[in-house]
C-alpha positions as CSV (number, residue, x, y, z in Angstrom):
1,X,-24.1,-16.4,-29.0
2,X,-22.7,-13.4,-27.1
3,X,-19.6,-13.8,-25.1
4,X,-19.8,-14.1,-21.3
5,X,-18.2,-11.6,-18.9
6,X,-15.9,-14.4,-17.7
7,X,-14.6,-15.1,-21.2
8,X,-14.0,-11.4,-21.8
9,X,-12.0,-11.3,-18.6
10,X,-9.9,-14.3,-19.6
11,X,-9.1,-12.6,-22.9
12,X,-8.2,-9.3,-21.3
13,X,-5.8,-11.2,-18.9
14,X,-4.0,-12.8,-21.9
15,X,-2.8,-9.5,-23.5
16,X,0.9,-9.0,-24.0
17,X,3.2,-8.5,-20.9
18,X,6.4,-6.5,-21.1
19,X,9.6,-6.7,-19.1
20,X,8.7,-3.6,-17.0
21,X,5.4,-5.3,-16.0
22,X,7.2,-8.4,-14.9
23,X,9.6,-6.3,-12.8
24,X,6.6,-4.8,-11.1
25,X,5.2,-8.2,-10.3
26,X,8.6,-9.1,-8.8
27,X,8.4,-6.1,-6.5
28,X,5.0,-7.3,-5.3
29,X,6.4,-10.7,-4.7
30,X,9.2,-9.3,-2.6
31,X,6.7,-7.3,-0.6
32,X,4.5,-10.3,0.0
33,X,7.5,-12.4,1.1
34,X,8.3,-9.9,3.8
35,X,4.6,-9.8,5.0
36,X,4.2,-13.6,4.9
37,X,7.4,-14.5,6.7
38,X,6.7,-12.0,9.4
39,X,3.1,-13.2,9.6
40,X,4.3,-16.8,9.9
41,X,5.9,-15.9,13.3
42,X,2.6,-14.6,14.7
43,X,-0.2,-16.6,16.4
44,X,-2.3,-17.0,13.2
45,X,0.8,-18.2,11.3
46,X,1.6,-20.7,13.9
47,X,-1.9,-22.1,13.9
48,X,-1.9,-22.4,10.1
49,X,1.5,-24.1,10.1
50,X,0.3,-26.6,12.7
51,X,-2.7,-27.4,10.6
52,X,-0.5,-27.7,7.4
53,X,1.9,-30.1,9.1
54,X,-0.9,-32.7,9.1
55,X,-1.5,-32.3,5.3
56,X,1.1,-34.8,4.1
57,X,3.9,-34.4,1.6
58,X,3.9,-33.3,-2.0
59,X,5.8,-31.5,-4.7
60,X,5.1,-27.9,-3.5
61,X,6.2,-26.3,-0.2
62,X,4.9,-23.7,2.2
63,X,6.4,-21.2,4.6
64,X,6.6,-22.4,8.2
65,X,9.0,-20.6,10.3
66,X,8.9,-22.9,13.3
67,X,10.6,-25.8,11.4
68,X,11.6,-24.6,8.0
69,X,9.6,-25.2,4.9
70,X,6.9,-27.8,4.9
71,X,6.5,-30.3,2.0
72,X,2.9,-29.9,0.9
73,X,0.7,-30.6,-2.0
74,X,0.1,-27.4,-4.1
75,X,-3.4,-26.6,-2.7
76,X,-2.3,-27.1,0.9
77,X,0.7,-24.8,0.3
78,X,-1.6,-22.2,-1.2
79,X,-3.8,-22.5,1.9
80,X,-0.9,-22.1,4.4
81,X,0.8,-19.3,2.5
82,X,-2.5,-17.7,1.7
83,X,-3.2,-17.1,5.4
84,X,0.2,-15.4,6.1
85,X,0.4,-12.3,4.1
86,X,-2.4,-10.4,5.8
87,X,-1.6,-11.2,9.4
88,X,0.3,-7.9,10.0
89,X,-2.0,-5.7,7.9
90,X,0.9,-4.7,5.7
91,X,-0.2,-6.4,2.5
92,X,-0.6,-4.6,-0.8
93,X,-4.0,-3.0,-1.6
94,X,-6.0,-1.7,-4.6
95,X,-8.1,1.3,-3.6
96,X,-11.0,1.1,-6.1
97,X,-11.3,-2.6,-5.7
98,X,-10.9,-2.3,-1.9
99,X,-9.0,-5.6,-1.6
100,X,-5.6,-7.1,-1.1
101,X,-4.4,-9.0,-4.2
102,X,-1.0,-10.2,-3.0
103,X,-2.1,-12.5,-0.1
104,X,-4.4,-14.5,-2.4
105,X,-2.8,-14.4,-5.8
106,X,0.9,-14.9,-5.0
107,X,0.5,-18.0,-2.8
108,X,-1.5,-19.7,-5.5
109,X,1.0,-18.7,-8.2
110,X,4.0,-19.8,-6.1
111,X,2.5,-23.2,-5.3
112,X,1.6,-24.0,-8.9
113,X,4.9,-22.6,-10.2
114,X,6.9,-24.9,-7.9
115,X,4.7,-27.9,-8.7
116,X,5.1,-27.5,-12.4
117,X,8.7,-26.2,-12.6
118,X,7.7,-22.9,-14.2
119,X,10.1,-20.3,-15.4
120,X,10.5,-17.0,-13.6
121,X,8.8,-15.1,-16.4
122,X,5.8,-17.5,-16.2
123,X,5.5,-17.0,-12.5
124,X,5.5,-13.3,-12.8
125,X,3.0,-13.3,-15.6
126,X,0.7,-15.5,-13.6
127,X,0.9,-13.0,-10.7
128,X,0.1,-10.1,-13.1
129,X,-2.9,-11.9,-14.5
130,X,-4.2,-12.9,-11.1
131,X,-3.9,-9.3,-9.9
132,X,-5.7,-8.1,-13.0
133,X,-8.6,-10.5,-12.6
134,X,-9.2,-10.0,-8.9
135,X,-8.8,-6.2,-9.1
136,X,-11.2,-6.0,-12.1
137,X,-13.8,-8.0,-10.2
138,X,-13.3,-6.0,-7.0
139,X,-13.9,-2.7,-8.6
140,X,-17.1,-4.0,-10.1
141,X,-18.9,-5.4,-7.1
142,X,-20.2,-2.1,-5.7
143,X,-20.4,-0.6,-2.2
144,X,-23.4,-2.8,-1.2
145,X,-21.2,-5.9,-1.6
146,X,-18.3,-4.3,0.5
147,X,-20.7,-3.3,3.2
148,X,-21.3,-7.0,4.1
149,X,-18.6,-9.0,2.3
150,X,-14.8,-9.0,2.6
151,X,-13.8,-8.3,-1.0
152,X,-10.4,-10.0,-0.7
153,X,-12.2,-13.2,0.4
154,X,-15.1,-13.1,-2.2
155,X,-13.1,-11.9,-5.2
156,X,-9.8,-13.6,-4.3
157,X,-10.6,-17.1,-5.6
158,X,-11.0,-15.6,-9.1
159,X,-7.5,-14.1,-9.0
160,X,-6.0,-17.3,-7.6
161,X,-7.7,-19.2,-10.4
162,X,-6.5,-16.9,-13.1
163,X,-2.9,-17.2,-11.8
164,X,-3.3,-21.0,-11.8
165,X,-4.8,-21.0,-15.2
166,X,-1.9,-19.0,-16.5
167,X,0.7,-21.4,-15.1
168,X,-1.2,-24.5,-16.3
169,X,-1.5,-23.0,-19.8
170,X,-5.3,-23.7,-19.8
171,X,-7.3,-23.3,-23.0
172,X,-9.7,-20.4,-23.1
173,X,-12.6,-22.7,-22.3
174,X,-10.8,-24.4,-19.4
175,X,-9.8,-21.0,-18.0
176,X,-13.5,-19.9,-18.1
177,X,-14.4,-23.1,-16.3
178,X,-11.8,-22.4,-13.6
179,X,-13.0,-18.9,-13.0
180,X,-16.6,-20.0,-12.9
181,X,-15.8,-22.7,-10.3
182,X,-13.6,-20.3,-8.3
183,X,-16.5,-17.8,-8.1
184,X,-19.0,-20.4,-6.9
185,X,-16.8,-20.8,-3.8
186,X,-16.9,-17.0,-3.0
187,X,-17.5,-16.5,0.7
188,X,-16.4,-14.3,3.6
189,X,-18.9,-12.0,5.4
190,X,-17.5,-9.1,7.5
191,X,-18.7,-10.3,10.9
192,X,-15.1,-11.2,11.8
193,X,-14.1,-7.5,12.0
194,X,-16.4,-7.1,15.0
195,X,-14.7,-9.7,17.1
196,X,-11.1,-10.3,18.1
197,X,-10.6,-13.4,15.9
198,X,-8.3,-14.6,13.2
199,X,-10.9,-15.2,10.5
200,X,-9.4,-12.8,8.0
201,X,-6.5,-15.2,7.7
202,X,-8.9,-18.0,7.0
203,X,-10.5,-15.9,4.3
204,X,-7.3,-15.3,2.4
205,X,-6.1,-18.9,2.9
206,X,-9.3,-20.3,1.6
207,X,-9.5,-18.0,-1.3
208,X,-6.0,-18.9,-2.5
209,X,-6.7,-22.6,-2.1
210,X,-10.1,-22.5,-3.7
211,X,-8.9,-20.6,-6.8
212,X,-5.9,-22.9,-7.4
213,X,-8.1,-26.0,-6.9
214,X,-10.5,-24.7,-9.5
215,X,-7.7,-24.2,-12.0
216,X,-6.2,-27.6,-11.4
217,X,-9.6,-29.3,-11.7
218,X,-10.2,-27.5,-15.0
219,X,-6.9,-28.9,-16.3
220,X,-8.5,-32.3,-15.7
221,X,-11.7,-31.4,-17.5
222,X,-13.9,-30.3,-14.7
223,X,-16.3,-27.9,-16.3
224,X,-17.7,-24.7,-14.7
225,X,-20.4,-22.1,-15.4
226,X,-19.6,-19.7,-18.2
227,X,-22.0,-17.0,-16.8
228,X,-21.1,-17.2,-13.2
229,X,-20.8,-13.5,-13.0
230,X,-23.9,-12.1,-14.8
231,X,-26.2,-15.2,-14.7
232,X,-29.7,-14.9,-13.1
233,X,-28.4,-16.8,-10.1
234,X,-24.8,-15.9,-10.4
235,X,-22.3,-13.9,-8.4
236,X,-23.6,-10.4,-9.0
237,X,-27.2,-11.4,-8.5
238,X,-26.5,-13.3,-5.3
239,X,-24.0,-11.0,-3.6
240,X,-23.9,-7.5,-5.2
241,X,-27.0,-5.3,-4.8
242,X,-25.4,-2.4,-6.8
243,X,-22.7,-3.9,-9.1
244,X,-20.8,-2.1,-11.9
245,X,-20.3,-4.9,-14.4
246,X,-18.8,-2.5,-16.9
247,X,-15.8,-2.0,-14.6
248,X,-14.9,-5.6,-15.1
249,X,-14.0,-5.2,-18.7
250,X,-13.3,-1.4,-19.0
251,X,-10.1,-0.3,-20.7
252,X,-9.1,-3.8,-21.9
253,X,-5.8,-2.7,-23.4
254,X,-4.8,-0.4,-20.5
255,X,-1.8,-0.8,-18.2
256,X,-1.7,-3.8,-16.0
257,X,-3.6,-3.0,-12.8
258,X,-0.7,-4.1,-10.6
259,X,0.6,-0.6,-11.4
260,X,-2.4,0.9,-9.5
261,X,-1.8,-1.3,-6.5
262,X,-0.5,0.4,-3.4
263,X,2.2,-0.7,-1.0
264,X,1.5,-0.3,2.7
265,X,4.2,1.3,4.9
266,X,2.5,1.1,8.2
267,X,1.3,-2.1,10.1
268,X,-2.4,-1.0,10.3
269,X,-5.6,-1.2,8.3
270,X,-5.2,0.7,5.1
271,X,-8.2,2.9,6.0
272,X,-6.0,4.3,8.9
273,X,-3.0,5.1,6.7
274,X,-4.0,8.6,5.4
275,X,-4.8,9.6,9.0
276,X,-1.3,8.4,10.1
277,X,0.3,10.3,7.3
278,X,-1.7,13.5,8.2
279,X,-0.6,13.1,11.8
280,X,3.0,12.6,10.9
281,X,2.9,15.8,8.8
282,X,1.2,17.6,11.7
283,X,3.8,16.4,14.2
284,X,6.5,18.2,12.2
285,X,4.7,21.5,13.0
286,X,3.8,21.0,16.7
287,X,5.6,23.3,19.1
288,X,7.5,21.6,21.9
289,X,6.3,23.9,24.6
290,X,2.6,23.6,24.1
291,X,0.4,20.5,24.7
292,X,-2.4,19.1,22.6
293,X,-6.0,19.7,23.9
294,X,-7.8,17.9,21.1
295,X,-7.1,16.1,17.8
296,X,-9.7,16.2,15.0
297,X,-9.5,13.7,12.2
298,X,-11.5,14.1,9.0
299,X,-11.6,11.3,6.4
300,X,-14.1,9.1,4.5
301,X,-17.0,7.0,5.7
302,X,-15.4,3.5,5.4
303,X,-12.4,4.6,7.4
304,X,-14.8,5.2,10.3
305,X,-16.9,2.1,9.6
306,X,-13.7,0.0,10.0
307,X,-11.4,2.0,12.3
308,X,-13.4,4.0,14.7
309,X,-12.2,2.4,17.9
310,X,-11.4,4.9,20.7
311,X,-10.3,2.2,23.2
312,X,-8.7,-0.7,21.5
313,X,-8.0,-3.7,23.8
314,X,-5.9,-6.0,21.5
315,X,-3.2,-5.7,18.8
316,X,-5.8,-6.5,16.2
317,X,-8.2,-3.8,17.4
318,X,-5.3,-1.3,17.6
319,X,-4.5,-1.9,13.9
320,X,-8.1,-0.9,13.2
321,X,-8.2,2.2,15.5
322,X,-7.9,5.6,14.0
323,X,-7.5,7.0,17.5
324,X,-4.6,4.8,18.4
325,X,-2.9,5.3,15.0
326,X,-3.2,9.0,15.4
327,X,-1.8,9.0,18.9
328,X,1.2,6.8,17.9
329,X,2.0,9.0,14.9
330,X,1.8,12.3,17.0
331,X,3.7,10.9,20.0
332,X,6.4,8.7,18.3
333,X,6.5,9.4,14.6
334,X,6.4,6.7,11.9
335,X,4.9,3.6,13.5
336,X,6.8,0.3,13.7
337,X,5.3,-3.1,14.3
338,X,5.5,-2.6,18.1
339,X,3.4,0.5,17.9
340,X,0.3,-1.7,17.9
341,X,1.4,-4.3,20.4
342,X,0.0,-4.8,23.9
343,X,2.8,-2.8,25.5
344,X,1.9,0.3,23.4
345,X,-1.8,0.0,24.2
346,X,-0.9,0.2,27.9
347,X,1.2,3.3,27.6
348,X,-0.4,6.2,29.6
349,X,0.7,8.9,27.1
350,X,-0.9,7.1,24.2
351,X,-4.0,6.3,26.1
352,X,-4.4,9.9,27.1
353,X,-4.0,11.2,23.6
354,X,-6.3,8.6,22.2
355,X,-9.0,10.0,24.4
356,X,-8.6,13.4,22.8
357,X,-9.1,12.2,19.2
358,X,-12.4,12.7,17.5
359,X,-13.2,11.3,14.0
360,X,-15.6,12.4,11.3
361,X,-16.2,11.8,7.6
362,X,-16.6,14.6,5.2
363,X,-15.4,16.4,2.1
364,X,-13.2,16.4,0.1
365,X,-12.4,12.9,1.3
366,X,-15.8,11.2,1.1
367,X,-16.3,12.3,-2.5
368,X,-12.9,11.2,-3.6
369,X,-13.2,7.7,-2.0
370,X,-12.5,4.9,-3.1
371,X,-10.4,6.3,-5.9
372,X,-8.4,8.2,-3.3
373,X,-7.7,7.5,0.3
374,X,-7.2,10.8,2.1
375,X,-7.5,12.5,5.5
376,X,-6.8,15.7,7.4
377,X,-5.6,16.0,11.0
378,X,-6.2,19.1,13.1
379,X,-4.4,19.7,16.5
380,X,-6.0,22.1,18.9
381,X,-3.3,23.3,21.3
382,X,-3.8,24.2,24.9
383,X,-3.8,27.9,24.1
384,X,-6.5,27.4,21.4
385,X,-4.1,27.5,18.4
386,X,-5.3,25.2,15.6
387,X,-2.8,23.4,13.3
388,X,-3.9,21.4,10.3
389,X,-2.3,18.9,7.9
390,X,-4.1,17.4,4.9
391,X,-3.0,14.3,3.0
392,X,-5.1,13.6,-0.2
393,X,-3.4,10.3,-0.9
394,X,-1.9,7.8,1.6
395,X,1.8,7.0,1.4
396,X,2.3,4.1,-0.9
397,X,-0.5,5.0,-3.4
398,X,0.4,5.7,-7.0
399,X,0.0,9.4,-6.4
400,X,2.2,9.3,-3.3
401,X,4.4,6.2,-4.0
402,X,7.0,4.3,-2.0
403,X,10.2,4.0,-4.0
404,X,11.3,0.5,-4.9
405,X,14.2,0.7,-2.4
406,X,11.7,1.5,0.4
407,X,9.5,-1.5,-0.6
408,X,12.6,-3.8,-0.5
409,X,13.7,-2.3,2.8
410,X,10.2,-2.9,4.2
411,X,10.4,-6.6,3.2
412,X,13.8,-7.0,4.8
413,X,12.7,-5.3,8.0
414,X,9.7,-7.5,8.3
415,X,11.8,-10.7,7.8
416,X,14.4,-9.6,10.3
417,X,11.6,-8.8,12.8
418,X,10.6,-12.5,12.4
419,X,14.2,-13.7,13.2
420,X,15.6,-14.0,9.7
421,X,19.3,-13.1,9.5
422,X,19.9,-9.8,7.6
423,X,22.1,-11.4,5.0
424,X,19.4,-14.1,4.3
425,X,16.6,-11.5,4.2
426,X,18.6,-9.5,1.6
427,X,19.4,-12.6,-0.5
428,X,15.7,-13.5,-0.6
429,X,14.6,-10.1,-1.6
430,X,17.3,-10.1,-4.3
431,X,16.2,-13.5,-5.6
432,X,12.6,-12.3,-5.9
433,X,13.6,-9.1,-7.7
434,X,15.9,-11.1,-10.0
435,X,13.0,-13.0,-11.4
436,X,12.1,-9.8,-13.3
437,X,15.5,-10.0,-14.9
438,X,15.4,-13.6,-16.0
439,X,16.2,-15.2,-12.7
440,X,15.1,-18.8,-11.9
441,X,12.4,-19.7,-9.4
442,X,14.8,-22.4,-8.1
443,X,17.1,-19.7,-6.8
444,X,14.1,-18.0,-5.1
445,X,13.0,-21.2,-3.4
446,X,16.6,-21.9,-2.2
447,X,16.8,-18.4,-0.8
448,X,13.5,-18.9,0.9
449,X,14.5,-22.2,2.4
450,X,17.7,-20.6,3.8
451,X,15.8,-17.6,5.2
452,X,13.4,-19.6,7.2
453,X,15.6,-22.6,8.1
454,X,15.7,-23.3,11.9
455,X,18.6,-21.5,13.6
456,X,21.6,-23.6,14.6
457,X,21.8,-24.0,18.4
458,X,24.4,-21.8,20.1
């Protein structure tokens, strides 16, 4: 009998892991911690924490800034933490898969690692394997799937299940069951991006929880479909009109796909990042004495599909607005968190410049996408002069990487923005990175508890 695609994927994810790979996973963990702690302080994070507080106590814990860590069962912790990493739109992203592995995989891995007392190496290996599974699936689903479905939500349960299977040391058969049952819970259509709602956080929360639950159930013998991917009524048939199944198992001995995963420097949709970078490069060349009559952005089709919003009304809409992102970058330079807040939306100078921005899709960016996220920005000055800057790869992509120090600084900055004391933010980032050098998860969890503990009254 021929092997199923799910079994082949499990075998690929069990190939050897080196020290350098584990260190990369630790960097993604540090990045996620910054995103999640900052996300916990926002309205979606507060709603998730209020819900989690009703879940009862258990051996694993979840981030909850309002009152310190919450004692939660593992699946409830995965749900809470799974909803936090994407709140600020600063989570890591894989271009070809067009999804965010960290917000789904890391919460599931952390919850199971704490519940089972795993070593630091085991936690990092689970993260790597979860990233591998979700990215391989994401790059196989095809553009027809992404047109209607949120890849992070639909593919995420598979990554969370693989992370859980790794930490639970499931047999090959049990891991196949876990992945099959994770995929049967795939959900998350894109309607949420057309309304000012928090549904994306529910998508990632549910994906983390569903995948971890599938792995834990498999450990108890709950079987699952072996051909959930390629079966006549399976995932590809049901949800993917133009899949590339070969992408799931291509290059089985290649580098771990975490190395292809990008870190996001700006608090906006990744589809807006190349435009931000192009406008930052353009800003360096703008003469102080001449005004801007028009700004022309050229990028790829999905950037327009997700981020063509000339008049954003909310922070969430601003994060998905090429026009606002361009205006901020040209007026102010590198955009901080506040660049997409309500106060920035109301600034007359930003509103005026947003109105001068036009967007279009075209070459070379459309043809290079999704392997590369690029954009060009052209400023037409009041005297008719045209200045252009082109960015073939957004900052944070493998071809245009953020250095490790910058990723760590980003994590600390996000934590401090959420009220974490600088010394505690630094200690937590250091504890995450130390896992790649043999550090213990117990130290990580102690540093996390200290970072988010309620402040002492003055």
